[in-house]
GUTI-906068 format. One record per residue (C-alpha): residue number from 1; x, y, z. Coordinates in nm, 2 decimals. Layout:
<atoms>
num = NUM x = X y = Y z = Z $
...
</atoms>
This chain:
<atoms>
num = 1 x = 5.35 y = 9.41 z = 10.85 $
num = 2 x = 5.68 y = 9.43 z = 10.66 $
num = 3 x = 5.97 y = 9.41 z = 10.89 $
num = 4 x = 6.33 y = 9.51 z = 10.81 $
num = 5 x = 6.61 y = 9.30 z = 10.95 $
num = 6 x = 6.90 y = 9.46 z = 11.14 $
num = 7 x = 7.15 y = 9.44 z = 10.86 $
num = 8 x = 6.91 y = 9.62 z = 10.62 $
num = 9 x = 6.83 y = 9.89 z = 10.88 $
num = 10 x = 7.20 y = 9.94 z = 10.93 $
num = 11 x = 7.26 y = 9.97 z = 10.56 $
num = 12 x = 6.99 y = 10.24 z = 10.53 $
num = 13 x = 7.13 y = 10.42 z = 10.83 $
num = 14 x = 7.47 y = 10.44 z = 10.66 $
num = 15 x = 7.32 y = 10.58 z = 10.34 $
num = 16 x = 7.14 y = 10.87 z = 10.52 $
num = 17 x = 7.22 y = 11.23 z = 10.43 $
num = 18 x = 7.07 y = 11.36 z = 10.76 $
num = 19 x = 7.34 y = 11.24 z = 10.99 $
num = 20 x = 7.71 y = 11.24 z = 10.92 $
num = 21 x = 7.89 y = 10.91 z = 11.01 $
num = 22 x = 8.26 y = 10.85 z = 10.96 $
num = 23 x = 8.55 y = 10.64 z = 11.09 $
num = 24 x = 8.91 y = 10.75 z = 11.12 $
num = 25 x = 9.22 y = 10.54 z = 11.15 $
num = 26 x = 9.45 y = 10.63 z = 11.44 $
num = 27 x = 9.68 y = 10.82 z = 11.21 $
num = 28 x = 9.39 y = 11.06 z = 11.13 $
num = 29 x = 9.31 y = 10.92 z = 10.78 $
num = 30 x = 8.94 y = 10.85 z = 10.70 $
num = 31 x = 8.85 y = 10.49 z = 10.63 $
num = 32 x = 8.48 y = 10.55 z = 10.59 $
num = 33 x = 8.24 y = 10.84 z = 10.54 $
num = 34 x = 7.86 y = 10.83 z = 10.46 $
num = 35 x = 7.68 y = 11.09 z = 10.24 $
num = 36 x = 7.57 y = 11.28 z = 10.55 $
num = 37 x = 7.93 y = 11.33 z = 10.65 $
num = 38 x = 8.01 y = 11.46 z = 10.30 $
num = 39 x = 7.77 y = 11.75 z = 10.39 $
num = 40 x = 7.97 y = 11.81 z = 10.72 $
num = 41 x = 8.30 y = 11.84 z = 10.52 $
num = 42 x = 8.14 y = 12.03 z = 10.24 $
num = 43 x = 8.24 y = 11.78 z = 9.97 $
num = 44 x = 8.02 y = 11.65 z = 9.69 $
num = 45 x = 8.10 y = 11.28 z = 9.70 $
num = 46 x = 8.16 y = 11.08 z = 10.02 $
num = 47 x = 8.36 y = 10.83 z = 9.82 $
num = 48 x = 8.64 y = 11.08 z = 9.78 $
num = 49 x = 8.69 y = 11.10 z = 10.16 $
num = 50 x = 8.86 y = 10.77 z = 10.26 $
num = 51 x = 9.24 y = 10.80 z = 10.25 $
num = 52 x = 9.24 y = 11.17 z = 10.32 $
num = 53 x = 9.29 y = 11.37 z = 10.64 $
num = 54 x = 9.11 y = 11.67 z = 10.78 $
num = 55 x = 9.38 y = 11.90 z = 10.66 $
num = 56 x = 9.31 y = 11.78 z = 10.30 $
num = 57 x = 8.94 y = 11.85 z = 10.32 $
num = 58 x = 8.87 y = 12.14 z = 10.55 $
num = 59 x = 8.99 y = 12.50 z = 10.60 $
num = 60 x = 9.28 y = 12.54 z = 10.84 $
num = 61 x = 9.09 y = 12.64 z = 11.15 $
num = 62 x = 8.83 y = 12.36 z = 11.11 $
num = 63 x = 9.10 y = 12.11 z = 11.03 $
num = 64 x = 9.30 y = 12.21 z = 11.34 $
num = 65 x = 8.99 y = 12.17 z = 11.56 $
num = 66 x = 8.90 y = 11.83 z = 11.41 $
num = 67 x = 9.27 y = 11.72 z = 11.45 $
num = 68 x = 9.27 y = 11.83 z = 11.81 $
num = 69 x = 8.95 y = 11.64 z = 11.88 $
num = 70 x = 9.11 y = 11.32 z = 11.72 $
num = 71 x = 9.42 y = 11.35 z = 11.94 $
num = 72 x = 9.21 y = 11.43 z = 12.25 $
num = 73 x = 9.00 y = 11.11 z = 12.20 $
num = 74 x = 9.32 y = 10.90 z = 12.17 $
num = 75 x = 9.48 y = 11.06 z = 12.48 $
num = 76 x = 9.17 y = 11.09 z = 12.71 $
num = 77 x = 8.97 y = 10.79 z = 12.57 $
num = 78 x = 8.64 y = 10.99 z = 12.58 $
num = 79 x = 8.41 y = 11.16 z = 12.33 $
num = 80 x = 8.50 y = 11.52 z = 12.22 $
num = 81 x = 8.25 y = 11.77 z = 12.08 $
num = 82 x = 8.33 y = 12.03 z = 11.81 $
num = 83 x = 8.11 y = 12.30 z = 11.67 $
num = 84 x = 8.16 y = 12.34 z = 11.29 $
num = 85 x = 8.01 y = 12.54 z = 11.01 $
num = 86 x = 8.01 y = 12.43 z = 10.65 $
num = 87 x = 7.89 y = 12.63 z = 10.35 $
num = 88 x = 7.75 y = 12.48 z = 10.03 $
num = 89 x = 7.78 y = 12.60 z = 9.67 $
num = 90 x = 7.49 y = 12.84 z = 9.72 $
num = 91 x = 7.66 y = 13.00 z = 10.03 $
num = 92 x = 7.40 y = 12.84 z = 10.26 $
num = 93 x = 7.59 y = 12.79 z = 10.59 $
num = 94 x = 7.49 y = 12.48 z = 10.80 $
num = 95 x = 7.60 y = 12.45 z = 11.16 $
num = 96 x = 7.70 y = 12.11 z = 11.28 $
num = 97 x = 7.78 y = 11.95 z = 11.62 $
num = 98 x = 8.06 y = 11.70 z = 11.54 $
num = 99 x = 8.15 y = 11.44 z = 11.80 $
num = 100 x = 8.47 y = 11.23 z = 11.79 $
num = 101 x = 8.45 y = 10.92 z = 12.00 $
num = 102 x = 8.67 y = 10.61 z = 12.07 $
num = 103 x = 8.60 y = 10.28 z = 11.89 $
num = 104 x = 8.74 y = 9.98 z = 12.09 $
num = 105 x = 8.78 y = 9.61 z = 12.01 $
num = 106 x = 8.65 y = 9.33 z = 12.22 $
num = 107 x = 8.96 y = 9.36 z = 12.45 $
num = 108 x = 8.89 y = 9.73 z = 12.51 $
num = 109 x = 9.18 y = 9.85 z = 12.29 $
num = 110 x = 9.14 y = 10.17 z = 12.09 $
num = 111 x = 9.13 y = 10.07 z = 11.72 $
num = 112 x = 8.97 y = 10.37 z = 11.55 $
num = 113 x = 8.80 y = 10.70 z = 11.61 $
num = 114 x = 8.43 y = 10.73 z = 11.52 $
num = 115 x = 8.27 y = 11.06 z = 11.41 $
num = 116 x = 7.91 y = 11.17 z = 11.42 $
num = 117 x = 7.79 y = 11.51 z = 11.27 $
num = 118 x = 7.44 y = 11.65 z = 11.34 $
num = 119 x = 7.31 y = 11.96 z = 11.17 $
num = 120 x = 7.18 y = 12.22 z = 11.42 $
num = 121 x = 7.06 y = 12.50 z = 11.18 $
num = 122 x = 7.14 y = 12.70 z = 10.87 $
num = 123 x = 7.17 y = 13.06 z = 10.76 $
num = 124 x = 7.24 y = 13.26 z = 10.45 $
num = 125 x = 7.58 y = 13.41 z = 10.45 $
num = 126 x = 7.56 y = 13.79 z = 10.39 $
num = 127 x = 7.74 y = 13.92 z = 10.08 $
num = 128 x = 7.97 y = 14.15 z = 10.28 $
num = 129 x = 8.06 y = 13.86 z = 10.52 $
num = 130 x = 8.11 y = 13.62 z = 10.23 $
num = 131 x = 8.35 y = 13.86 z = 10.06 $
num = 132 x = 8.54 y = 13.92 z = 10.38 $
num = 133 x = 8.56 y = 13.55 z = 10.44 $
num = 134 x = 8.69 y = 13.48 z = 10.09 $
num = 135 x = 8.95 y = 13.76 z = 10.12 $
num = 136 x = 9.06 y = 13.62 z = 10.46 $
num = 137 x = 9.09 y = 13.27 z = 10.32 $
num = 138 x = 9.30 y = 13.40 z = 10.03 $
num = 139 x = 9.54 y = 13.59 z = 10.27 $
num = 140 x = 9.55 y = 13.28 z = 10.50 $
num = 141 x = 9.64 y = 13.05 z = 10.20 $
num = 142 x = 9.92 y = 13.29 z = 10.10 $
num = 143 x = 10.05 y = 13.30 z = 10.45 $
num = 144 x = 10.04 y = 12.92 z = 10.48 $
num = 145 x = 10.22 y = 12.88 z = 10.15 $
num = 146 x = 10.49 y = 13.13 z = 10.26 $
num = 147 x = 10.53 y = 12.95 z = 10.60 $
num = 148 x = 10.57 y = 12.61 z = 10.42 $
num = 149 x = 10.83 y = 12.76 z = 10.18 $
num = 150 x = 11.03 y = 12.90 z = 10.48 $
num = 151 x = 11.00 y = 12.57 z = 10.66 $
num = 152 x = 11.13 y = 12.39 z = 10.35 $
num = 153 x = 11.41 y = 12.63 z = 10.31 $
num = 154 x = 11.51 y = 12.60 z = 10.67 $
num = 155 x = 11.51 y = 12.22 z = 10.67 $
num = 156 x = 11.63 y = 12.11 z = 10.32 $
num = 157 x = 11.95 y = 12.13 z = 10.12 $
num = 158 x = 11.90 y = 12.37 z = 9.84 $
num = 159 x = 12.10 y = 12.17 z = 9.59 $
num = 160 x = 11.97 y = 11.82 z = 9.64 $
num = 161 x = 11.63 y = 11.87 z = 9.81 $
num = 162 x = 11.74 y = 11.63 z = 10.08 $
num = 163 x = 11.71 y = 11.71 z = 10.45 $
num = 164 x = 11.99 y = 11.93 z = 10.59 $
num = 165 x = 12.18 y = 11.87 z = 10.91 $
num = 166 x = 11.94 y = 12.07 z = 11.12 $
num = 167 x = 11.63 y = 11.87 z = 11.00 $
num = 168 x = 11.82 y = 11.54 z = 11.04 $
num = 169 x = 11.93 y = 11.62 z = 11.40 $
num = 170 x = 11.57 y = 11.70 z = 11.49 $
num = 171 x = 11.45 y = 11.37 z = 11.34 $
num = 172 x = 11.74 y = 11.19 z = 11.51 $
num = 173 x = 11.64 y = 11.31 z = 11.85 $
num = 174 x = 11.29 y = 11.20 z = 11.80 $
num = 175 x = 11.37 y = 10.86 z = 11.65 $
num = 176 x = 11.64 y = 10.77 z = 11.91 $
num = 177 x = 11.39 y = 10.86 z = 12.19 $
num = 178 x = 11.13 y = 10.62 z = 12.03 $
num = 179 x = 11.39 y = 10.35 z = 12.00 $
num = 180 x = 11.49 y = 10.38 z = 12.37 $
num = 181 x = 11.13 y = 10.41 z = 12.50 $
num = 182 x = 10.96 y = 10.14 z = 12.28 $
num = 183 x = 11.25 y = 9.91 z = 12.19 $
num = 184 x = 11.21 y = 9.97 z = 11.82 $
num = 185 x = 11.52 y = 9.89 z = 11.61 $
num = 186 x = 11.68 y = 10.19 z = 11.43 $
num = 187 x = 11.96 y = 10.19 z = 11.18 $
num = 188 x = 12.13 y = 10.44 z = 10.94 $
num = 189 x = 12.34 y = 10.41 z = 10.63 $
num = 190 x = 12.62 y = 10.67 z = 10.57 $
num = 191 x = 12.69 y = 10.69 z = 10.19 $
num = 192 x = 12.99 y = 10.85 z = 10.02 $
num = 193 x = 13.04 y = 10.88 z = 9.64 $
num = 194 x = 13.36 y = 10.71 z = 9.54 $
num = 195 x = 13.63 y = 10.93 z = 9.37 $
num = 196 x = 13.40 y = 11.24 z = 9.37 $
num = 197 x = 13.70 y = 11.47 z = 9.39 $
num = 198 x = 13.79 y = 11.35 z = 9.03 $
num = 199 x = 13.44 y = 11.47 z = 8.91 $
num = 200 x = 13.51 y = 11.82 z = 9.03 $
num = 201 x = 13.87 y = 11.82 z = 8.91 $
num = 202 x = 13.79 y = 11.68 z = 8.56 $
num = 203 x = 13.45 y = 11.83 z = 8.48 $
num = 204 x = 13.42 y = 12.14 z = 8.71 $
num = 205 x = 13.22 y = 12.22 z = 9.01 $
num = 206 x = 12.89 y = 12.30 z = 8.82 $
num = 207 x = 12.89 y = 11.95 z = 8.68 $
num = 208 x = 12.98 y = 11.82 z = 9.03 $
num = 209 x = 12.67 y = 12.00 z = 9.17 $
num = 210 x = 12.45 y = 11.85 z = 8.90 $
num = 211 x = 12.59 y = 11.50 z = 8.98 $
num = 212 x = 12.51 y = 11.55 z = 9.35 $
num = 213 x = 12.14 y = 11.64 z = 9.26 $
num = 214 x = 12.11 y = 11.34 z = 9.03 $
num = 215 x = 12.27 y = 11.11 z = 9.29 $
num = 216 x = 12.01 y = 11.22 z = 9.55 $
num = 217 x = 11.74 y = 11.14 z = 9.30 $
num = 218 x = 11.89 y = 10.80 z = 9.25 $
num = 219 x = 11.89 y = 10.73 z = 9.62 $
num = 220 x = 11.53 y = 10.85 z = 9.66 $
num = 221 x = 11.41 y = 10.62 z = 9.38 $
num = 222 x = 11.57 y = 10.32 z = 9.57 $
num = 223 x = 11.47 y = 10.41 z = 9.92 $
num = 224 x = 11.18 y = 10.27 z = 10.12 $
num = 225 x = 10.89 y = 10.51 z = 10.19 $
num = 226 x = 10.96 y = 10.49 z = 10.56 $
num = 227 x = 11.32 y = 10.61 z = 10.52 $
num = 228 x = 11.45 y = 10.97 z = 10.50 $
num = 229 x = 11.75 y = 11.11 z = 10.30 $
num = 230 x = 11.99 y = 11.38 z = 10.44 $
num = 231 x = 12.28 y = 11.55 z = 10.27 $
num = 232 x = 12.54 y = 11.52 z = 10.54 $
num = 233 x = 12.80 y = 11.73 z = 10.37 $
num = 234 x = 13.00 y = 11.74 z = 10.05 $
num = 235 x = 12.94 y = 11.41 z = 9.87 $
num = 236 x = 12.82 y = 11.23 z = 10.19 $
num = 237 x = 12.45 y = 11.13 z = 10.25 $
num = 238 x = 12.27 y = 10.96 z = 10.53 $
num = 239 x = 11.96 y = 10.74 z = 10.51 $
num = 240 x = 11.77 y = 10.70 z = 10.84 $
num = 241 x = 11.58 y = 10.37 z = 10.87 $
num = 242 x = 11.32 y = 10.36 z = 11.15 $
num = 243 x = 11.19 y = 10.02 z = 11.27 $
num = 244 x = 11.49 y = 9.85 z = 11.10 $
num = 245 x = 11.75 y = 9.62 z = 11.26 $
num = 246 x = 12.10 y = 9.58 z = 11.12 $
num = 247 x = 12.04 y = 9.28 z = 10.89 $
num = 248 x = 11.75 y = 9.45 z = 10.72 $
num = 249 x = 11.95 y = 9.78 z = 10.70 $
num = 250 x = 12.24 y = 9.59 z = 10.54 $
num = 251 x = 12.01 y = 9.44 z = 10.27 $
num = 252 x = 11.86 y = 9.78 z = 10.20 $
num = 253 x = 12.20 y = 9.93 z = 10.17 $
num = 254 x = 12.32 y = 9.66 z = 9.93 $
num = 255 x = 12.02 y = 9.72 z = 9.71 $
num = 256 x = 12.10 y = 10.09 z = 9.71 $
num = 257 x = 12.47 y = 10.02 z = 9.62 $
num = 258 x = 12.36 y = 9.81 z = 9.33 $
num = 259 x = 12.11 y = 10.08 z = 9.21 $
num = 260 x = 12.38 y = 10.35 z = 9.23 $
num = 261 x = 12.60 y = 10.13 z = 9.02 $
num = 262 x = 12.33 y = 10.10 z = 8.75 $
num = 263 x = 12.25 y = 10.48 z = 8.74 $
num = 264 x = 12.39 y = 10.69 z = 8.46 $
num = 265 x = 12.48 y = 11.05 z = 8.54 $
num = 266 x = 12.49 y = 11.33 z = 8.29 $
num = 267 x = 12.84 y = 11.41 z = 8.15 $
num = 268 x = 13.03 y = 11.17 z = 8.39 $
num = 269 x = 12.84 y = 10.84 z = 8.32 $
num = 270 x = 12.86 y = 10.57 z = 8.59 $
num = 271 x = 12.96 y = 10.61 z = 8.95 $
num = 272 x = 12.98 y = 10.39 z = 9.26 $
num = 273 x = 12.95 y = 10.46 z = 9.63 $
num = 274 x = 13.07 y = 10.31 z = 9.96 $
num = 275 x = 12.83 y = 10.26 z = 10.24 $
num = 276 x = 12.87 y = 10.22 z = 10.62 $
num = 277 x = 12.57 y = 10.08 z = 10.82 $
num = 278 x = 12.51 y = 10.08 z = 11.19 $
num = 279 x = 12.22 y = 10.01 z = 11.43 $
num = 280 x = 12.15 y = 10.24 z = 11.72 $
num = 281 x = 12.23 y = 10.11 z = 12.07 $
num = 282 x = 12.01 y = 10.25 z = 12.35 $
num = 283 x = 12.30 y = 10.30 z = 12.58 $
num = 284 x = 12.50 y = 10.52 z = 12.34 $
num = 285 x = 12.48 y = 10.88 z = 12.22 $
num = 286 x = 12.38 y = 10.97 z = 11.86 $
num = 287 x = 12.73 y = 11.10 z = 11.81 $
num = 288 x = 12.88 y = 10.76 z = 11.90 $
num = 289 x = 12.63 y = 10.59 z = 11.67 $
num = 290 x = 12.73 y = 10.82 z = 11.38 $
num = 291 x = 13.10 y = 10.75 z = 11.46 $
num = 292 x = 13.04 y = 10.37 z = 11.43 $
num = 293 x = 12.87 y = 10.42 z = 11.09 $
num = 294 x = 13.16 y = 10.64 z = 10.98 $
num = 295 x = 13.41 y = 10.38 z = 11.09 $
num = 296 x = 13.22 y = 10.12 z = 10.88 $
num = 297 x = 13.23 y = 10.35 z = 10.58 $
num = 298 x = 13.60 y = 10.39 z = 10.62 $
num = 299 x = 13.65 y = 10.01 z = 10.62 $
num = 300 x = 13.44 y = 9.99 z = 10.29 $
num = 301 x = 13.67 y = 10.26 z = 10.14 $
num = 302 x = 13.98 y = 10.08 z = 10.25 $
num = 303 x = 13.87 y = 9.74 z = 10.12 $
num = 304 x = 13.84 y = 9.88 z = 9.77 $
num = 305 x = 13.52 y = 10.10 z = 9.76 $
num = 306 x = 13.18 y = 10.01 z = 9.60 $
num = 307 x = 13.11 y = 9.80 z = 9.91 $
num = 308 x = 12.87 y = 9.79 z = 10.21 $
num = 309 x = 13.03 y = 9.75 z = 10.55 $
num = 310 x = 12.83 y = 9.71 z = 10.87 $
num = 311 x = 12.93 y = 9.78 z = 11.24 $
num = 312 x = 12.86 y = 9.45 z = 11.43 $
num = 313 x = 12.95 y = 9.57 z = 11.77 $
num = 314 x = 12.60 y = 9.63 z = 11.90 $
num = 315 x = 12.39 y = 9.43 z = 11.65 $
num = 316 x = 12.05 y = 9.30 z = 11.77 $
num = 317 x = 12.05 y = 8.94 z = 11.89 $
num = 318 x = 11.70 y = 8.88 z = 11.75 $
num = 319 x = 11.74 y = 8.67 z = 11.43 $
num = 320 x = 11.40 y = 8.77 z = 11.28 $
num = 321 x = 11.36 y = 9.08 z = 11.06 $
num = 322 x = 11.14 y = 9.35 z = 11.20 $
num = 323 x = 10.90 y = 9.37 z = 10.90 $
num = 324 x = 10.79 y = 9.71 z = 10.77 $
num = 325 x = 10.45 y = 9.82 z = 10.90 $
num = 326 x = 10.26 y = 9.72 z = 11.21 $
num = 327 x = 10.18 y = 9.35 z = 11.13 $
num = 328 x = 9.93 y = 9.18 z = 11.35 $
num = 329 x = 9.78 y = 8.83 z = 11.36 $
num = 330 x = 9.44 y = 8.81 z = 11.19 $
num = 331 x = 9.17 y = 8.68 z = 11.44 $
num = 332 x = 8.85 y = 8.53 z = 11.32 $
num = 333 x = 8.54 y = 8.63 z = 11.51 $
num = 334 x = 8.18 y = 8.50 z = 11.50 $
num = 335 x = 8.04 y = 8.83 z = 11.36 $
num = 336 x = 8.26 y = 8.79 z = 11.05 $
num = 337 x = 8.05 y = 8.49 z = 10.95 $
num = 338 x = 7.82 y = 8.53 z = 10.64 $
num = 339 x = 7.59 y = 8.23 z = 10.72 $
num = 340 x = 7.71 y = 8.03 z = 10.42 $
num = 341 x = 7.90 y = 7.72 z = 10.52 $
num = 342 x = 8.14 y = 7.71 z = 10.22 $
num = 343 x = 8.21 y = 8.08 z = 10.21 $
num = 344 x = 8.28 y = 8.10 z = 10.59 $
num = 345 x = 8.50 y = 7.79 z = 10.58 $
num = 346 x = 8.71 y = 7.95 z = 10.30 $
num = 347 x = 8.72 y = 8.29 z = 10.48 $
num = 348 x = 8.85 y = 8.11 z = 10.79 $
num = 349 x = 9.11 y = 7.92 z = 10.58 $
num = 350 x = 9.24 y = 8.24 z = 10.43 $
num = 351 x = 9.28 y = 8.39 z = 10.78 $
num = 352 x = 9.49 y = 8.09 z = 10.87 $
num = 353 x = 9.69 y = 8.10 z = 10.55 $
num = 354 x = 9.78 y = 8.47 z = 10.62 $
num = 355 x = 9.87 y = 8.39 z = 10.98 $
num = 356 x = 10.10 y = 8.10 z = 10.88 $
num = 357 x = 10.27 y = 8.33 z = 10.63 $
num = 358 x = 10.32 y = 8.59 z = 10.90 $
num = 359 x = 10.47 y = 8.34 z = 11.15 $
num = 360 x = 10.71 y = 8.21 z = 10.88 $
num = 361 x = 10.83 y = 8.56 z = 10.82 $
num = 362 x = 10.87 y = 8.65 z = 11.18 $
num = 363 x = 11.06 y = 8.33 z = 11.26 $
num = 364 x = 11.30 y = 8.39 z = 10.97 $
num = 365 x = 11.21 y = 8.09 z = 10.76 $
num = 366 x = 11.40 y = 8.05 z = 10.42 $
num = 367 x = 11.28 y = 8.26 z = 10.13 $
num = 368 x = 11.18 y = 7.96 z = 9.92 $
num = 369 x = 10.96 y = 7.82 z = 10.21 $
num = 370 x = 10.79 y = 8.16 z = 10.24 $
num = 371 x = 10.74 y = 8.16 z = 9.86 $
num = 372 x = 10.55 y = 7.83 z = 9.89 $
num = 373 x = 10.32 y = 7.98 z = 10.15 $
num = 374 x = 10.26 y = 8.28 z = 9.93 $
num = 375 x = 10.17 y = 8.05 z = 9.64 $
num = 376 x = 9.93 y = 7.85 z = 9.86 $
num = 377 x = 9.76 y = 8.17 z = 9.99 $
num = 378 x = 9.72 y = 8.31 z = 9.63 $
num = 379 x = 9.58 y = 7.97 z = 9.51 $
num = 380 x = 9.33 y = 7.96 z = 9.80 $
num = 381 x = 9.23 y = 8.32 z = 9.72 $
num = 382 x = 9.18 y = 8.22 z = 9.35 $
num = 383 x = 8.96 y = 7.92 z = 9.45 $
num = 384 x = 8.76 y = 8.12 z = 9.70 $
num = 385 x = 8.69 y = 8.40 z = 9.44 $
num = 386 x = 8.57 y = 8.14 z = 9.18 $
num = 387 x = 8.34 y = 7.96 z = 9.43 $
num = 388 x = 8.21 y = 8.29 z = 9.57 $
num = 389 x = 8.12 y = 8.42 z = 9.23 $
num = 390 x = 7.93 y = 8.10 z = 9.14 $
num = 391 x = 7.73 y = 8.12 z = 9.47 $
num = 392 x = 7.65 y = 8.49 z = 9.42 $
num = 393 x = 7.53 y = 8.42 z = 9.06 $
num = 394 x = 7.30 y = 8.15 z = 9.18 $
num = 395 x = 7.16 y = 8.38 z = 9.45 $
num = 396 x = 7.10 y = 8.66 z = 9.19 $
num = 397 x = 7.33 y = 8.91 z = 9.36 $
num = 398 x = 7.28 y = 9.24 z = 9.17 $
num = 399 x = 7.64 y = 9.35 z = 9.20 $
num = 400 x = 7.78 y = 9.01 z = 9.10 $
num = 401 x = 7.96 y = 9.14 z = 8.79 $
num = 402 x = 8.12 y = 9.43 z = 8.97 $
num = 403 x = 8.22 y = 9.20 z = 9.25 $
num = 404 x = 8.39 y = 8.97 z = 9.00 $
num = 405 x = 8.58 y = 9.25 z = 8.84 $
num = 406 x = 8.71 y = 9.35 z = 9.19 $
num = 407 x = 8.82 y = 8.99 z = 9.24 $
num = 408 x = 9.00 y = 8.99 z = 8.90 $
num = 409 x = 9.18 y = 9.32 z = 8.98 $
num = 410 x = 9.29 y = 9.19 z = 9.33 $
num = 411 x = 9.41 y = 8.86 z = 9.19 $
num = 412 x = 9.60 y = 9.02 z = 8.90 $
num = 413 x = 9.78 y = 9.25 z = 9.15 $
num = 414 x = 9.86 y = 8.96 z = 9.38 $
num = 415 x = 10.02 y = 8.76 z = 9.09 $
num = 416 x = 10.21 y = 9.06 z = 8.97 $
num = 417 x = 10.35 y = 9.13 z = 9.32 $
num = 418 x = 10.44 y = 8.77 z = 9.37 $
num = 419 x = 10.64 y = 8.77 z = 9.05 $
num = 420 x = 10.82 y = 9.09 z = 9.16 $
num = 421 x = 10.89 y = 8.92 z = 9.50 $
num = 422 x = 11.04 y = 8.62 z = 9.33 $
num = 423 x = 11.26 y = 8.85 z = 9.13 $
num = 424 x = 11.40 y = 8.99 z = 9.45 $
num = 425 x = 11.26 y = 9.34 z = 9.38 $
num = 426 x = 10.98 y = 9.34 z = 9.65 $
num = 427 x = 11.01 y = 9.28 z = 10.02 $
num = 428 x = 10.82 y = 9.00 z = 10.20 $
num = 429 x = 10.66 y = 9.26 z = 10.42 $
num = 430 x = 10.51 y = 9.46 z = 10.13 $
num = 431 x = 10.37 y = 9.15 z = 9.97 $
num = 432 x = 10.23 y = 9.02 z = 10.30 $
num = 433 x = 10.06 y = 9.36 z = 10.37 $
num = 434 x = 9.88 y = 9.34 z = 10.03 $
num = 435 x = 9.77 y = 8.98 z = 10.06 $
num = 436 x = 9.68 y = 8.97 z = 10.43 $
num = 437 x = 9.53 y = 9.31 z = 10.47 $
num = 438 x = 9.41 y = 9.44 z = 10.13 $
num = 439 x = 9.28 y = 9.11 z = 10.00 $
num = 440 x = 9.20 y = 8.89 z = 10.30 $
num = 441 x = 9.10 y = 9.14 z = 10.57 $
num = 442 x = 8.97 y = 9.45 z = 10.39 $
num = 443 x = 8.80 y = 9.28 z = 10.10 $
num = 444 x = 8.65 y = 8.99 z = 10.30 $
num = 445 x = 8.53 y = 9.21 z = 10.58 $
num = 446 x = 8.44 y = 9.50 z = 10.36 $
num = 447 x = 8.31 y = 9.43 z = 10.01 $
num = 448 x = 8.19 y = 9.08 z = 10.09 $
num = 449 x = 7.95 y = 9.21 z = 10.35 $
num = 450 x = 7.74 y = 9.36 z = 10.07 $
num = 451 x = 7.58 y = 9.02 z = 10.00 $
num = 452 x = 7.55 y = 8.89 z = 10.35 $
num = 453 x = 7.18 y = 8.98 z = 10.36 $
num = 454 x = 7.11 y = 8.74 z = 10.07 $
num = 455 x = 7.24 y = 8.43 z = 10.26 $
num = 456 x = 6.96 y = 8.25 z = 10.44 $
num = 457 x = 7.16 y = 8.00 z = 10.65 $
num = 458 x = 7.17 y = 8.07 z = 11.02 $
num = 459 x = 7.49 y = 8.23 z = 11.15 $
num = 460 x = 7.73 y = 8.09 z = 11.40 $
num = 461 x = 7.64 y = 8.16 z = 11.76 $
</atoms>
């Protein structure tokens, strides 16, 4: 009698259209969805789901219910059931019971939220009901659009599109609370355009307004994705930098100053800016924090402008930069083993390479030393890809060509990012995130598992 092994059974289970299976990251974004879950969402292709949130895929009431279930799982650490109805292109409505449940690691820590959707029945939507639903959806979409527009008007500066003071003060209250509660570093940069009065006097206020809008665009192009831009008043702007201690904020501010110097503005040509940087101290008020940044800005102006000055009175004592993102040490586990001695040894070695790079960054090692570790990691990745492709070709792996193309794409991207890093245009953290997580963790523990069933050697105990 033919007998399927567990990995084959599991692969068949994931491909089923009868049961919806999905996994969400803790930020609510899908990281996996099978064909059955595409039916739950009412989308044609499950491959379009990863990277999106419920609000991107479902009508507002359903998205709100799924989002509430996600948060309830994270808060209460238990399964949450939601009733959901999805209609297909033929207006056949299917009712689903959708359960969100906690996914924990070996230590019991919540690492993701699993989702299972089971169809409980179907019905044909009557024409009158269908028309009423479509009309209601159109009205609801118009209302949502109007609400979003009002929210944007209430929280952004009409000239530059940056946050206004009201929105900034809301974010400031939230970020300072997080900084006090969790000990996260928090910094800001106060930016003032040098000699801006001369722009208005010599070219007129309409030109001055256009320069302000272009200046905001220049800042946005040079900011990190995690930062936010506020027009503080007149020609002053603030960039709020979460999870950033003073040394990192100074470096970001210096890169912005250089970028501003390189930007060309219509009519007036080149401009410069002075920048004051300060890190938040848990014992002070936001007002005192802003005053220290303003004092630093005043010193930059007094020293000759086109400078970055930092307030050092409450700088963090920790010498290591808090890297962007939530970096964690990669831990090898027996279940990651493929059963092939060489492939597993190389996978383990790549885990160790990534961890050594992380330790070097966190301990503040010199940039050239970090560069050597990056080169070693990329070279080990290159060698592993070459050996793996040879092994898979010998095994007759059906998707060997596609797997090789994915290797080539990842390696080309790694080399391009390494060159950008050496040129000083990419942070260590961004490069580490790609090499350690996208290449080592996600590819090795994701795409590589497709061929594990072909390997005959016994696995590690």
